[in-house]
C-alpha atoms as one frame of an Amber mdcrd trajectory, in Angstrom:
protein
 -13.227 -15.443   0.340 -12.784 -16.952  -3.111  -9.791 -16.011  -5.252 -10.128
 -13.125  -7.665  -8.049 -10.483  -9.387  -5.643  -8.247  -7.500  -3.433  -5.344
  -8.532  -0.321  -4.741  -6.423   2.083  -1.808  -6.753   5.661  -1.989  -5.518
   5.720  -5.703  -6.327   9.414  -5.844  -7.168  10.615  -6.105  -3.578   9.675
  -6.212   0.086   6.046  -6.348   1.096   4.676  -5.791  -2.411   6.576  -8.787
  -3.738   5.450 -10.923  -0.792   1.803  -9.931  -1.299   1.968 -10.752  -5.018
   3.536 -14.142  -4.341   1.207 -15.025  -1.456  -2.028 -14.278  -3.283  -0.849
 -15.960  -6.489  -0.186 -19.094  -4.439  -3.733 -18.769  -3.075  -5.079 -18.928
  -6.618  -5.479 -15.232  -7.345  -4.573 -13.581 -10.612  -2.138 -10.851  -9.589
  -1.246  -7.913 -11.806   2.078  -6.979 -10.257   3.339  -3.472 -10.941   6.998
  -2.647 -10.386   9.605  -0.264 -11.728  11.635  -3.388 -12.553   9.076  -5.998
 -13.658  11.744  -8.696 -13.874  11.908  -8.635 -10.053   8.295  -9.648  -9.431
   7.635 -13.276  -8.427   7.894 -15.743 -11.305   4.572 -17.408 -10.557   2.073
 -18.508 -13.216  -0.608 -16.429 -11.505   1.434 -13.234 -11.675   1.311 -10.779
 -14.577   4.304  -8.391 -14.384   3.657  -4.796 -15.446   6.095  -1.893 -15.507
   4.807   0.714 -13.065   6.197   3.908 -11.613   3.335   5.531  -9.702   4.692
   8.983 -10.601   4.122   8.232 -14.295   0.582   8.840 -15.527   1.207   6.792
 -18.679   2.427   3.833 -16.612  -0.692   4.004 -14.425  -2.835   4.092 -17.564
  -0.894   1.058 -18.778  -1.931  -0.933 -15.712  -5.567   0.007 -16.314  -5.140
  -1.076 -19.950  -3.892  -4.507 -18.831  -7.059  -4.894 -16.762  -9.139  -3.659
 -19.689 -12.831  -4.446 -19.332 -12.106  -7.001 -16.638 -12.604  -6.550 -12.931
 -10.310  -5.884  -9.986 -11.365  -7.268  -6.626  -8.525  -5.834  -4.532  -5.976
  -3.086  -5.113  -2.962  -3.114  -2.769  -0.862   0.058  -3.007   2.541  -0.703
  -1.526   4.967   1.396  -3.589   6.614   4.051  -1.451   9.803   5.980  -0.740
  11.515   6.776   2.550  13.568   9.942   3.131  16.209   8.147   5.168  16.837
   7.056   8.719  17.383  10.042  10.975  16.391  12.611   8.342  15.824  15.669
  10.493  15.071  19.353  10.148  18.491  20.164   8.733  18.172  17.450   6.096
  14.713  18.040   4.642  14.632  19.638   1.199  11.710  20.710  -1.016  12.648
  18.133  -3.643  12.525  15.352  -1.026   9.090  16.510   0.106   7.860  16.693
  -3.487   9.143  13.199  -4.308   7.640  11.691  -1.143   4.227  13.222  -1.786
   4.304  12.159  -5.449   5.062   8.525  -4.619   3.488   7.993  -1.186   0.289
  10.018  -1.531  -0.550  11.154  -5.058   0.580   7.911  -6.720  -1.782   5.663
  -4.738  -4.633   8.111  -5.314  -4.098   8.212  -9.071  -3.752   4.430  -9.302
  -6.999   3.980  -7.384  -8.764   6.498  -9.593  -7.526   4.791 -12.772  -8.789
   1.414 -11.560 -12.155   2.575 -10.233 -14.192   1.214 -13.169 -12.584  -2.212
 -12.701 -13.028  -2.070  -8.911 -16.702  -1.272  -9.369 -16.979  -4.454 -11.449
 -15.226  -6.519  -8.776 -16.659  -8.617  -5.971 -14.470  -7.898  -2.958 -14.141
  -4.205  -3.937 -11.391  -3.243  -1.532  -8.476  -0.824  -1.715  -5.594  -1.473
   0.670  -3.396   1.582   1.180  -0.121   0.657   2.890   0.643   3.576   5.170
   2.603   3.333   8.415   2.809   4.283  12.040   4.968   7.263  11.084   1.956
   8.714   9.311   0.141   8.982  12.644   0.244  12.513  14.033  -1.005  11.387
  17.426   1.782   8.826  17.802   4.615  11.091  16.663   6.843  11.328  19.737
  10.215  11.558  17.993   9.961  14.209  15.247  12.122  14.133  12.128  11.468
  12.328   8.851   9.404  15.251   7.598   8.892  14.024   4.059   7.916  10.486
   4.988   5.698  11.412   7.941   3.866  14.159   6.059   3.336  12.105   2.905
   1.985   9.117   4.854  -0.281  11.412   6.894  -1.554  12.708   3.554  -2.169
   9.119   2.430  -4.176   8.542   5.611  -6.367  11.547   4.792  -6.747  10.362
   1.196  -7.748   6.896   2.412 -10.471   8.302   4.626 -11.858  10.538   1.880
 -11.834   7.679  -0.624 -13.710   5.463   1.819 -16.407   8.089   2.244 -16.624
   8.972  -1.458 -16.728   5.339  -2.646 -19.041   3.907  -0.003 -22.015   4.213
  -2.335 -20.165   1.985  -4.821 -19.592  -0.648  -2.155 -15.822  -0.060  -2.253
 -14.044  -0.213   1.098 -10.638   1.212   1.990  -8.204  -0.374   4.427  -5.485
   2.059   5.520  -2.781  -0.256   6.821   0.164   0.013   9.177   2.019  -3.197
   8.250   4.334  -3.202  11.263   8.092  -2.843  11.418   8.935  -4.874   8.345
  11.943  -7.134   8.018  13.058  -5.515   4.764  16.122  -3.610   3.637  14.482
  -0.347   4.671  13.180  -1.775   7.942  16.536  -3.214   8.941  18.137   0.197
   8.500  15.852   1.762  11.112  16.248   1.316  14.844  13.317   1.387  17.250
  14.041   4.290  19.638  11.690   2.950  22.310  12.273  -0.769  21.901   8.577
  -1.604  21.855   8.218  -2.870  18.270   9.166  -6.293  16.951  10.295  -6.795
  13.375   7.761  -8.764  11.329   8.338 -10.873   8.207   6.723  -9.677   4.972
   5.274 -13.161   4.424   3.445 -12.869   7.745   1.991  -9.482   6.813   0.865
 -10.830   3.434  -1.090 -13.503   5.315  -2.427 -10.840   7.685  -3.716  -8.857
   4.699  -5.589 -11.938   3.541  -7.010 -12.357   7.035  -8.166  -8.727   7.068
  -9.819  -9.106   3.683 -11.663 -12.218   4.850 -12.799 -10.753   8.179 -16.096
  -8.817   7.936 -15.153  -6.935  11.113 -12.152  -5.270   9.452 -12.437  -1.492
   9.336 -12.887  -0.549   5.680 -13.690   3.071   6.425 -10.210   4.402   5.702
  -9.119   4.653   9.332  -5.530   3.711  10.143  -5.322   0.120  11.398  -2.447
  -2.262  12.078  -1.940  -5.571  10.284  -3.883  -7.373  13.017  -6.883  -5.064
  12.627  -6.503  -2.738  15.635  -7.506   0.888  14.983  -4.617   3.328  15.571
  -4.630   7.037  16.468  -4.551   9.550  13.668
């Protein structure tokens, strides 16, 4: 797969920053959206843009940076987590509202704003970074109502987008990136001991591998960073 143009949200830290840096080093032009643009990688292939996915004007600003150009891949990473161990007694309507705004509605609105540019692209792929906690079938522990529900909503959005955009040749990868070695990931303990922490640089490479592999599910189903389809 030849290098192209990518838009990444949440590029100021963690996986988003790693994805922006990795693809810039591979020769891509990366429009890197972050609430703090000064935190995105200082690479010549990276264009920092201020982006809060809850802000319609900021989303429009990203589309304005693209202009009449094309976007080959959109990677929506920006997300919020309601806290380790957040249980029934902790969940509040404002936490649910914030999680849905950032984790579900934000990626949808960003994708919608960039659709004209994606239609002009070559690779034409949207990568929605979800998570295992968005799987209803794999929920064996409860809790984390805001995060689980908002990521489950993102999974449903990913599937609908894949179906609605198939005629445009736009595929959707709904991605569980693994248990990431980030500040958020290190604050969470694996209750069953069956998950290994994975470096964000490794997942960035895995995303490239998925994009290059024609066998990758682009139908909006939840898959892991190695390409295995996961239960809803």
